[in-house]
C-alpha positions, 0 to 999 in steps of 0.5 A, spaced: 147 575 629 147 571 635 153 567 637 152 559 638 154 557 645 156 550 646 154 548 653 159 547 658 159 539 659 165 536 661 168 530 658 167 524 661 172 519 661 170 512 662 173 509 669 174 502 669 171 499 676 177 494 676 184 495 675 186 488 674 193 486 675 199 490 672 202 488 666 209 486 669 210 483 675 217 485 677 218 481 683 218 474 678 221 473 672 216 473 666 213 467 663 215 465 656 211 460 653 215 454 651 221 456 654 223 452 661 230 454 663 234 449 666 236 450 673 244 450 674 247 448 680 252 453 678 255 458 672 260 456 668 267 459 667 269 460 660 275 454 661 269 449 663 265 451 658 270 451 653 272 444 655 265 441 655 264 444 648 270 441 646 268 434 649 262 434 645 265 436 638 273 435 638 272 436 631 271 444 631 277 446 635 281 442 630 278 445 624 279 451 627 287 450 629 288 447 622 285 454 618 289 458 623 295 454 622 294 454 614 293 462 614 299 463 618 304 458 614 301 461 607 302 468 609 309 466 612 310 463 605 307 469 601 312 474 605 318 469 603 316 469 595 314 462 595 308 463 591 306 456 589 307 454 596 303 460 599 297 458 594 297 450 596 296 453 603 291 457 602 287 452 598 289 448 604 286 454 609 279 453 605 279 446 606 280 447 613 274 452 614 269 447 610 272 441 614 270 446 620 263 448 618 261 441 616 264 439 623 259 444 626 253 442 622 254 435 625 255 437 632 249 441 631 245 435 628 248 430 633 246 435 639 239 435 636 238 428 636 241 427 643 236 431 646 230 427 643 
């Protein structure tokens, strides 16, 4: 029997005539459609950012402090065996948390309206 041989033809890889630009140009930042970064004159420190955010929406830090205060006093009352006072303070903590969440939502909506 005769063995069938295949002709030795090298495979041709199509070569592109123009290479075109590389997918990423590392010398420039990427262009993202719909995103325009605001130029800042300087970076804010943590304290400066905290003060700016507190001035924009002062109710969030007030709610956080109220939540933390009710939690601490409630745990202290529980440790001392004052169950009635502890229960009232835990309910107050829940109310303070709700106040904080509402303040955050209000701040988000106010910022969205202010930017328009």
